[in-house]
A tleap script that builds the chain and sets N, CA, C and O, in Angstrom:
source leaprc.protein.ff14SB
mol = sequence {
  NMET ASP TRP PHE TRP ASN THR VAL LEU ILE
  VAL GLY VAL ALA GLY VAL VAL VAL SER SER
  LEU VAL ALA PHE GLN ARG HIE LEU ALA LYS
  PRO GLY GLY ARG THR GLY THR GLY GLY ALA
  ALA GLY ILE GLY LEU MET GLU SER LEU PHE
  ALA PRO SER SER TYR GLU ALA ARG ILE GLU
  LEU GLU ARG GLN GLY GLN MET GLN ALA PRO
  ALA PRO VAL PRO GLY ASP PRO LEU ARG GLY
  LEU GLN VAL ALA VAL ASP GLU GLU GLY LEU
  PRO SER ARG VAL VAL ILE SER ALA ASN ASN
  HIE LEU CPRO
}
set mol.1.N position { 28.194 42.887 -14.521 }
set mol.1.CA position { 26.902 42.297 -14.860 }
set mol.1.C position { 27.049 40.786 -14.905 }
set mol.1.O position { 26.053 40.069 -14.995 }
set mol.2.N position { 28.245 40.310 -14.845 }
set mol.2.CA position { 28.461 38.852 -14.902 }
set mol.2.C position { 27.924 38.209 -13.690 }
set mol.2.O position { 27.404 37.096 -13.771 }
set mol.3.N position { 28.023 38.874 -12.508 }
set mol.3.CA position { 27.492 38.294 -11.263 }
set mol.3.C position { 25.966 38.108 -11.331 }
set mol.3.O position { 25.401 37.195 -10.729 }
set mol.4.N position { 25.331 39.005 -12.084 }
set mol.4.CA position { 23.836 38.917 -12.195 }
set mol.4.C position { 23.404 37.555 -12.807 }
set mol.4.O position { 22.517 36.876 -12.291 }
set mol.5.N position { 24.050 37.203 -13.888 }
set mol.5.CA position { 23.670 35.963 -14.622 }
set mol.5.C position { 24.040 34.749 -13.772 }
set mol.5.O position { 23.342 33.735 -13.798 }
set mol.6.N position { 25.129 34.849 -13.024 }
set mol.6.CA position { 25.498 33.699 -12.164 }
set mol.6.C position { 24.472 33.547 -11.052 }
set mol.6.O position { 24.110 32.432 -10.674 }
set mol.7.N position { 23.992 34.712 -10.516 }
set mol.7.CA position { 22.981 34.608 -9.480 }
set mol.7.C position { 21.668 34.031 -10.029 }
set mol.7.O position { 21.045 33.175 -9.401 }
set mol.8.N position { 21.263 34.508 -11.200 }
set mol.8.CA position { 20.077 34.000 -11.867 }
set mol.8.C position { 20.191 32.455 -12.073 }
set mol.8.O position { 19.247 31.711 -11.805 }
set mol.9.N position { 21.316 32.028 -12.531 }
set mol.9.CA position { 21.539 30.579 -12.771 }
set mol.9.C position { 21.461 29.796 -11.446 }
set mol.9.O position { 20.837 28.737 -11.385 }
set mol.10.N position { 22.098 30.327 -10.390 }
set mol.10.CA position { 22.038 29.573 -9.146 }
set mol.10.C position { 20.652 29.531 -8.555 }
set mol.10.O position { 20.221 28.496 -8.046 }
set mol.11.N position { 19.952 30.643 -8.615 }
set mol.11.CA position { 18.573 30.684 -8.124 }
set mol.11.C position { 17.659 29.807 -8.968 }
set mol.11.O position { 16.790 29.125 -8.426 }
set mol.12.N position { 17.836 29.811 -10.253 }
set mol.12.CA position { 17.054 28.928 -11.132 }
set mol.12.C position { 17.278 27.468 -10.838 }
set mol.12.O position { 16.318 26.710 -10.702 }
set mol.13.N position { 18.510 27.062 -10.737 }
set mol.13.CA position { 18.784 25.623 -10.400 }
set mol.13.C position { 18.224 25.263 -9.026 }
set mol.13.O position { 17.651 24.189 -8.842 }
set mol.14.N position { 18.395 26.174 -8.062 }
set mol.14.CA position { 17.820 25.871 -6.748 }
set mol.14.C position { 16.286 25.786 -6.797 }
set mol.14.O position { 15.704 24.962 -6.091 }
set mol.15.N position { 15.652 26.575 -7.569 }
set mol.15.CA position { 14.189 26.531 -7.731 }
set mol.15.C position { 13.762 25.233 -8.399 }
set mol.15.O position { 12.752 24.657 -7.993 }
set mol.16.N position { 14.452 24.766 -9.361 }
set mol.16.CA position { 14.118 23.523 -9.987 }
set mol.16.C position { 14.317 22.350 -9.011 }
set mol.16.O position { 13.495 21.435 -8.975 }
set mol.17.N position { 15.376 22.370 -8.238 }
set mol.17.CA position { 15.621 21.288 -7.263 }
set mol.17.C position { 14.557 21.267 -6.231 }
set mol.17.O position { 14.031 20.204 -5.900 }
set mol.18.N position { 14.210 22.447 -5.694 }
set mol.18.CA position { 13.222 22.530 -4.588 }
set mol.18.C position { 11.824 22.078 -5.140 }
set mol.18.O position { 11.121 21.307 -4.487 }
set mol.19.N position { 11.447 22.568 -6.332 }
set mol.19.CA position { 10.177 22.203 -6.888 }
set mol.19.C position { 10.055 20.746 -7.238 }
set mol.19.O position { 8.968 20.174 -7.158 }
set mol.20.N position { 11.179 20.124 -7.631 }
set mol.20.CA position { 11.106 18.656 -7.919 }
set mol.20.C position { 11.006 17.863 -6.644 }
set mol.20.O position { 10.327 16.838 -6.591 }
set mol.21.N position { 11.691 18.343 -5.597 }
set mol.21.CA position { 11.576 17.668 -4.303 }
set mol.21.C position { 10.214 17.766 -3.741 }
set mol.21.O position { 9.712 16.791 -3.182 }
set mol.22.N position { 9.578 18.905 -3.859 }
set mol.22.CA position { 8.157 19.086 -3.380 }
set mol.22.C position { 7.230 18.178 -4.148 }
set mol.22.O position { 6.356 17.548 -3.551 }
set mol.23.N position { 7.396 18.090 -5.472 }
set mol.23.CA position { 6.555 17.243 -6.243 }
set mol.23.C position { 6.736 15.736 -5.912 }
set mol.23.O position { 5.784 14.956 -5.919 }
set mol.24.N position { 8.010 15.373 -5.622 }
set mol.24.CA position { 8.251 13.950 -5.257 }
set mol.24.C position { 7.642 13.633 -3.872 }
set mol.24.O position { 7.115 12.541 -3.657 }
set mol.25.N position { 7.721 14.596 -2.944 }
set mol.25.CA position { 7.148 14.333 -1.607 }
set mol.25.C position { 5.621 14.259 -1.729 }
set mol.25.O position { 4.987 13.463 -1.036 }
set mol.26.N position { 5.047 15.052 -2.570 }
set mol.26.CA position { 3.579 14.941 -2.766 }
set mol.26.C position { 3.207 13.656 -3.444 }
set mol.26.O position { 2.135 13.123 -3.161 }
set mol.27.N position { 4.023 13.125 -4.321 }
set mol.27.CA position { 3.762 11.844 -4.902 }
set mol.27.C position { 3.840 10.725 -3.883 }
set mol.27.O position { 3.063 9.773 -3.959 }
set mol.28.N position { 4.766 10.814 -2.921 }
set mol.28.CA position { 4.887 9.835 -1.876 }
set mol.28.C position { 3.759 9.866 -0.882 }
set mol.28.O position { 3.458 8.861 -0.239 }
set mol.29.N position { 3.119 11.042 -0.750 }
set mol.29.CA position { 2.042 11.168 0.233 }
set mol.29.C position { 0.766 10.534 -0.263 }
set mol.29.O position { -0.110 10.230 0.546 }
set mol.30.N position { 0.621 10.321 -1.556 }
set mol.30.CA position { -0.625 9.676 -2.074 }
set mol.30.C position { -0.651 8.181 -1.719 }
set mol.30.O position { 0.406 7.567 -1.570 }
set mol.31.N position { -1.835 7.597 -1.583 }
set mol.31.CA position { -1.928 6.181 -1.351 }
set mol.31.C position { -1.291 5.374 -2.483 }
set mol.31.O position { -1.652 5.538 -3.649 }
set mol.32.N position { -0.368 4.524 -2.143 }
set mol.32.CA position { 0.297 3.678 -3.153 }
set mol.32.C position { 1.454 4.447 -3.754 }
set mol.32.O position { 2.064 3.964 -4.708 }
set mol.33.N position { 1.781 5.607 -3.247 }
set mol.33.CA position { 2.851 6.445 -3.865 }
set mol.33.C position { 4.267 5.875 -3.666 }
set mol.33.O position { 5.187 6.226 -4.406 }
set mol.34.N position { 4.435 5.009 -2.679 }
set mol.34.CA position { 5.760 4.465 -2.372 }
set mol.34.C position { 6.073 3.167 -3.160 }
set mol.34.O position { 7.191 2.659 -3.081 }
set mol.35.N position { 5.089 2.629 -3.918 }
set mol.35.CA position { 5.373 1.438 -4.681 }
set mol.35.C position { 6.034 1.764 -5.991 }
set mol.35.O position { 5.666 2.744 -6.640 }
set mol.36.N position { 6.983 0.984 -6.393 }
set mol.36.CA position { 7.585 1.146 -7.683 }
set mol.36.C position { 8.653 2.217 -7.789 }
set mol.36.O position { 9.101 2.562 -8.883 }
set mol.37.N position { 9.066 2.751 -6.609 }
set mol.37.CA position { 10.145 3.753 -6.686 }
set mol.37.C position { 11.456 3.131 -6.275 }
set mol.37.O position { 11.461 2.139 -5.547 }
set mol.38.N position { 12.566 3.682 -6.718 }
set mol.38.CA position { 13.832 3.172 -6.320 }
set mol.38.C position { 14.511 2.347 -7.413 }
set mol.38.O position { 14.064 2.285 -8.558 }
set mol.39.N position { 15.606 1.722 -7.002 }
set mol.39.CA position { 16.396 0.901 -7.940 }
set mol.39.C position { 15.772 -0.434 -8.242 }
set mol.39.O position { 16.161 -1.101 -9.200 }
set mol.40.N position { 14.828 -0.825 -7.455 }
set mol.40.CA position { 14.212 -2.149 -7.688 }
set mol.40.C position { 13.439 -2.200 -8.987 }
set mol.40.O position { 13.198 -3.286 -9.514 }
set mol.41.N position { 13.041 -1.044 -9.523 }
set mol.41.CA position { 12.319 -1.034 -10.782 }
set mol.41.C position { 13.236 -1.473 -11.921 }
set mol.41.O position { 12.811 -2.172 -12.842 }
set mol.42.N position { 14.526 -1.044 -11.842 }
set mol.42.CA position { 15.468 -1.512 -12.873 }
set mol.42.C position { 15.774 -2.965 -12.825 }
set mol.42.O position { 15.945 -3.599 -13.866 }
set mol.43.N position { 15.852 -3.529 -11.611 }
set mol.43.CA position { 16.057 -4.911 -11.379 }
set mol.43.C position { 14.869 -5.711 -11.914 }
set mol.43.O position { 15.040 -6.780 -12.501 }
set mol.44.N position { 13.654 -5.172 -11.701 }
set mol.44.CA position { 12.484 -5.875 -12.165 }
set mol.44.C position { 12.463 -5.903 -13.678 }
set mol.44.O position { 11.933 -6.858 -14.246 }
set mol.45.N position { 13.001 -4.925 -14.353 }
set mol.45.CA position { 13.125 -4.922 -15.821 }
set mol.45.C position { 14.055 -6.062 -16.243 }
set mol.45.O position { 13.731 -6.835 -17.145 }
set mol.46.N position { 15.197 -6.159 -15.592 }
set mol.46.CA position { 16.181 -7.247 -15.973 }
set mol.46.C position { 15.549 -8.634 -15.678 }
set mol.46.O position { 15.767 -9.599 -16.411 }
set mol.47.N position { 14.801 -8.695 -14.635 }
set mol.47.CA position { 14.163 -9.992 -14.257 }
set mol.47.C position { 13.153 -10.326 -15.313 }
set mol.47.O position { 13.054 -11.495 -15.685 }
set mol.48.N position { 12.390 -9.378 -15.828 }
set mol.48.CA position { 11.379 -9.667 -16.824 }
set mol.48.C position { 12.011 -10.145 -18.133 }
set mol.48.O position { 11.392 -10.889 -18.894 }
set mol.49.N position { 13.234 -9.717 -18.385 }
set mol.49.CA position { 13.913 -10.084 -19.600 }
set mol.49.C position { 14.566 -11.497 -19.532 }
set mol.49.O position { 14.489 -12.287 -20.473 }
set mol.50.N position { 15.224 -11.774 -18.348 }
set mol.50.CA position { 15.985 -12.993 -18.234 }
set mol.50.C position { 15.285 -14.114 -17.486 }
set mol.50.O position { 15.679 -15.274 -17.605 }
set mol.51.N position { 14.235 -13.781 -16.703 }
set mol.51.CA position { 13.513 -14.835 -15.990 }
set mol.51.C position { 12.012 -14.446 -15.966 }
set mol.51.O position { 11.484 -14.039 -14.931 }
set mol.52.N position { 11.347 -14.579 -17.119 }
set mol.52.CA position { 9.981 -14.098 -17.224 }
set mol.52.C position { 8.975 -14.826 -16.288 }
set mol.52.O position { 8.012 -14.220 -15.819 }
set mol.53.N position { 9.213 -16.113 -16.032 }
set mol.53.CA position { 8.263 -16.828 -15.183 }
set mol.53.C position { 8.383 -16.392 -13.763 }
set mol.53.O position { 7.371 -16.326 -13.066 }
set mol.54.N position { 9.587 -16.083 -13.283 }
set mol.54.CA position { 9.809 -15.594 -11.962 }
set mol.54.C position { 9.141 -14.184 -11.834 }
set mol.54.O position { 8.492 -13.884 -10.832 }
set mol.55.N position { 9.313 -13.389 -12.815 }
set mol.55.CA position { 8.774 -12.003 -12.849 }
set mol.55.C position { 7.235 -12.076 -12.806 }
set mol.55.O position { 6.620 -11.315 -12.059 }
set mol.56.N position { 6.616 -12.940 -13.562 }
set mol.56.CA position { 5.160 -13.106 -13.603 }
set mol.56.C position { 4.667 -13.611 -12.244 }
set mol.56.O position { 3.607 -13.184 -11.785 }
set mol.57.N position { 5.404 -14.503 -11.595 }
set mol.57.CA position { 5.000 -15.071 -10.280 }
set mol.57.C position { 5.077 -13.903 -9.240 }
set mol.57.O position { 4.200 -13.806 -8.382 }
set mol.58.N position { 6.064 -13.060 -9.301 }
set mol.58.CA position { 6.235 -11.946 -8.335 }
set mol.58.C position { 5.085 -10.926 -8.585 }
set mol.58.O position { 4.521 -10.373 -7.641 }
set mol.59.N position { 4.766 -10.700 -9.844 }
set mol.59.CA position { 3.622 -9.714 -10.130 }
set mol.59.C position { 2.339 -10.276 -9.621 }
set mol.59.O position { 1.524 -9.518 -9.094 }
set mol.60.N position { 2.091 -11.607 -9.746 }
set mol.60.CA position { 0.878 -12.212 -9.228 }
set mol.60.C position { 0.827 -12.174 -7.684 }
set mol.60.O position { -0.244 -11.969 -7.111 }
set mol.61.N position { 1.963 -12.367 -7.020 }
set mol.61.CA position { 1.984 -12.263 -5.578 }
set mol.61.C position { 1.648 -10.843 -5.123 }
set mol.61.O position { 0.904 -10.645 -4.162 }
set mol.62.N position { 2.193 -9.893 -5.807 }
set mol.62.CA position { 1.817 -8.460 -5.511 }
set mol.62.C position { 0.427 -8.185 -5.708 }
set mol.62.O position { -0.185 -7.477 -4.908 }
set mol.63.N position { -0.155 -8.726 -6.782 }
set mol.63.CA position { -1.573 -8.485 -7.042 }
set mol.63.C position { -2.457 -9.119 -5.965 }
set mol.63.O position { -3.443 -8.531 -5.521 }
set mol.64.N position { -2.092 -10.295 -5.572 }
set mol.64.CA position { -2.887 -10.973 -4.525 }
set mol.64.C position { -2.747 -10.285 -3.176 }
set mol.64.O position { -3.674 -10.267 -2.366 }
set mol.65.N position { -1.602 -9.737 -2.963 }
set mol.65.CA position { -1.358 -9.004 -1.719 }
set mol.65.C position { -2.193 -7.704 -1.619 }
set mol.65.O position { -2.524 -7.241 -0.528 }
set mol.66.N position { -2.512 -7.151 -2.767 }
set mol.66.CA position { -3.247 -5.896 -2.800 }
set mol.66.C position { -4.771 -6.098 -2.849 }
set mol.66.O position { -5.537 -5.142 -2.727 }
set mol.67.N position { -5.195 -7.352 -3.030 }
set mol.67.CA position { -6.627 -7.628 -3.114 }
set mol.67.C position { -7.271 -7.404 -1.774 }
set mol.67.O position { -6.652 -7.644 -0.738 }
set mol.68.N position { -8.498 -6.950 -1.777 }
set mol.68.CA position { -9.207 -6.758 -0.527 }
set mol.68.C position { -9.960 -8.030 -0.163 }
set mol.68.O position { -10.331 -8.813 -1.037 }
set mol.69.N position { -10.177 -8.224 1.089 }
set mol.69.CA position { -10.962 -9.346 1.571 }
set mol.69.C position { -12.427 -9.227 1.110 }
set mol.69.O position { -12.989 -8.132 1.127 }
set mol.70.N position { -13.038 -10.334 0.703 }
set mol.70.CA position { -14.456 -10.235 0.311 }
set mol.70.C position { -15.310 -9.774 1.429 }
set mol.70.O position { -15.061 -10.145 2.576 }
set mol.71.N position { -16.273 -9.010 1.169 }
set mol.71.CA position { -17.193 -8.483 2.164 }
set mol.71.C position { -18.199 -9.572 2.531 }
set mol.71.O position { -18.643 -10.317 1.658 }
set mol.72.N position { -18.557 -9.672 3.786 }
set mol.72.CA position { -19.569 -10.685 4.158 }
set mol.72.C position { -20.943 -10.375 3.571 }
set mol.72.O position { -21.297 -9.205 3.423 }
set mol.73.N position { -21.672 -11.334 3.257 }
set mol.73.CA position { -23.040 -11.139 2.756 }
set mol.73.C position { -24.007 -11.699 3.796 }
set mol.73.O position { -23.629 -12.569 4.580 }
set mol.74.N position { -25.247 -11.214 3.816 }
set mol.74.CA position { -26.180 -11.731 4.753 }
set mol.74.C position { -26.351 -13.263 4.658 }
set mol.74.O position { -26.461 -13.806 3.559 }
set mol.75.N position { -26.371 -13.941 5.791 }
set mol.75.CA position { -26.524 -15.327 5.814 }
set mol.75.C position { -25.170 -16.064 6.046 }
set mol.75.O position { -25.150 -17.255 6.356 }
set mol.76.N position { -24.059 -15.335 5.891 }
set mol.76.CA position { -22.787 -15.949 6.209 }
set mol.76.C position { -22.677 -16.263 7.733 }
set mol.76.O position { -23.190 -15.495 8.548 }
set mol.77.N position { -22.032 -17.354 8.110 }
set mol.77.CA position { -21.836 -17.595 9.517 }
set mol.77.C position { -20.922 -16.593 10.152 }
set mol.77.O position { -19.993 -16.085 9.525 }
set mol.78.N position { -21.183 -16.323 11.363 }
set mol.78.CA position { -20.307 -15.329 12.070 }
set mol.78.C position { -19.095 -16.072 12.631 }
set mol.78.O position { -19.162 -16.662 13.710 }
set mol.79.N position { -18.029 -16.040 11.915 }
set mol.79.CA position { -16.798 -16.681 12.350 }
set mol.79.C position { -16.083 -15.732 13.298 }
set mol.79.O position { -15.979 -14.536 13.029 }
set mol.80.N position { -15.586 -16.276 14.424 }
set mol.80.CA position { -14.854 -15.519 15.383 }
set mol.80.C position { -15.719 -14.725 16.359 }
set mol.80.O position { -15.202 -13.929 17.142 }
set mol.81.N position { -17.074 -14.943 16.311 }
set mol.81.CA position { -17.962 -14.272 17.133 }
set mol.81.C position { -18.910 -15.209 17.813 }
set mol.81.O position { -19.596 -15.977 17.138 }
set mol.82.N position { -18.982 -15.181 19.147 }
set mol.82.CA position { -19.877 -16.084 19.890 }
set mol.82.C position { -20.659 -15.210 20.850 }
set mol.82.O position { -20.096 -14.435 21.622 }
set mol.83.N position { -21.991 -15.361 20.777 }
set mol.83.CA position { -22.899 -14.548 21.610 }
set mol.83.C position { -23.681 -15.551 22.466 }
set mol.83.O position { -24.327 -16.467 21.956 }
set mol.84.N position { -23.598 -15.342 23.801 }
set mol.84.CA position { -24.395 -16.127 24.738 }
set mol.84.C position { -25.606 -15.328 25.148 }
set mol.84.O position { -25.481 -14.165 25.530 }
set mol.85.N position { -26.752 -15.919 25.079 }
set mol.85.CA position { -28.003 -15.225 25.490 }
set mol.85.C position { -28.577 -15.913 26.717 }
set mol.85.O position { -28.409 -17.106 26.969 }
set mol.86.N position { -29.295 -15.024 27.486 }
set mol.86.CA position { -29.953 -15.554 28.713 }
set mol.86.C position { -31.375 -16.014 28.393 }
set mol.86.O position { -31.741 -16.115 27.222 }
set mol.87.N position { -32.179 -16.295 29.417 }
set mol.87.CA position { -33.524 -16.837 29.197 }
set mol.87.C position { -34.419 -15.868 28.490 }
set mol.87.O position { -35.357 -16.290 27.814 }
set mol.88.N position { -34.167 -14.553 28.616 }
set mol.88.CA position { -35.068 -13.545 28.021 }
set mol.88.C position { -34.625 -13.268 26.602 }
set mol.88.O position { -35.289 -12.477 25.932 }
set mol.89.N position { -33.548 -13.860 26.084 }
set mol.89.CA position { -33.103 -13.628 24.734 }
set mol.89.C position { -32.149 -12.461 24.577 }
set mol.89.O position { -31.783 -12.090 23.462 }
set mol.90.N position { -31.753 -11.889 25.693 }
set mol.90.CA position { -30.775 -10.778 25.638 }
set mol.90.C position { -29.361 -11.302 25.726 }
set mol.90.O position { -29.094 -12.281 26.423 }
set mol.91.N position { -28.445 -10.642 25.012 }
set mol.91.CA position { -27.045 -11.094 25.067 }
set mol.91.C position { -26.448 -10.877 26.410 }
set mol.91.O position { -26.536 -9.776 26.955 }
set mol.92.N position { -25.836 -11.896 26.971 }
set mol.92.CA position { -25.208 -11.797 28.267 }
set mol.92.C position { -23.668 -11.873 28.155 }
set mol.92.O position { -22.964 -11.395 29.044 }
set mol.93.N position { -23.172 -12.442 27.123 }
set mol.93.CA position { -21.725 -12.602 26.963 }
set mol.93.C position { -21.386 -12.610 25.505 }
set mol.93.O position { -22.001 -13.343 24.731 }
set mol.94.N position { -20.432 -11.823 25.111 }
set mol.94.CA position { -19.968 -11.786 23.729 }
set mol.94.C position { -18.503 -12.054 23.671 }
set mol.94.O position { -17.742 -11.355 24.340 }
set mol.95.N position { -18.051 -13.028 22.908 }
set mol.95.CA position { -16.622 -13.363 22.730 }
set mol.95.C position { -16.260 -13.154 21.278 }
set mol.95.O position { -16.887 -13.696 20.367 }
set mol.96.N position { -15.217 -12.340 21.089 }
set mol.96.CA position { -14.713 -12.001 19.733 }
set mol.96.C position { -13.297 -12.615 19.658 }
set mol.96.O position { -12.453 -12.345 20.513 }
set mol.97.N position { -13.060 -13.412 18.663 }
set mol.97.CA position { -11.773 -14.068 18.456 }
set mol.97.C position { -11.170 -13.550 17.128 }
set mol.97.O position { -11.824 -13.584 16.086 }
set mol.98.N position { -9.961 -13.090 17.188 }
set mol.98.CA position { -9.334 -12.505 15.976 }
set mol.98.C position { -8.942 -13.611 15.010 }
set mol.98.O position { -8.953 -13.354 13.806 }
set mol.99.N position { -8.601 -14.807 15.433 }
set mol.99.CA position { -8.109 -15.870 14.566 }
set mol.99.C position { -9.186 -16.930 14.255 }
set mol.99.O position { -8.874 -18.051 13.853 }
set mol.100.N position { -10.451 -16.548 14.449 }
set mol.100.CA position { -11.586 -17.386 14.109 }
set mol.100.C position { -11.672 -18.691 14.869 }
set mol.100.O position { -12.350 -19.613 14.418 }
set mol.101.N position { -10.991 -18.803 16.035 }
set mol.101.CA position { -11.085 -19.967 16.892 }
set mol.101.C position { -11.867 -19.529 18.141 }
set mol.101.O position { -11.489 -18.548 18.781 }
set mol.102.N position { -12.910 -20.209 18.486 }
set mol.102.CA position { -13.712 -19.908 19.621 }
set mol.102.C position { -13.393 -20.859 20.713 }
set mol.102.O position { -13.001 -21.999 20.464 }
set mol.103.N position { -13.565 -20.376 22.013 }
set mol.103.CA position { -13.286 -21.317 23.145 }
set mol.103.C position { -14.296 -22.379 23.264 }
set mol.103.O position { -14.198 -23.228 24.151 }
savepdb mol mol.pdb
quit
C-alpha cells in the first residue's frame, strides 16, 4: 500500500504544477499581463529604497508611456492630411503623411 500513497503524492504535485502553469499562462494572455513579472520587480523595490527620486522618475516615464494620445475634436486642423479638390469641389488627390509633414 506504500506505492499507492507515493503515486497519490506524485500525481498531486504534478497537478499543482500543471494548474499553476495554466493560471500563469492565462495571466500572461491578458492585456498588460506581462508587466511587472520577473526579477525586475525585486530590483525596483531596492531602487525605491535606495534611490527614491530615480524610482519616481521611472514610474512617471512608464505612466507617460501608457497614456493614450488625445482624441481629435471637431475644428482641429488636419495634420498630415492634404486634400486637393478640382473645380467642381470633388477631391482629386489625397496625400496622407505619417510624420505630419506635407509636401
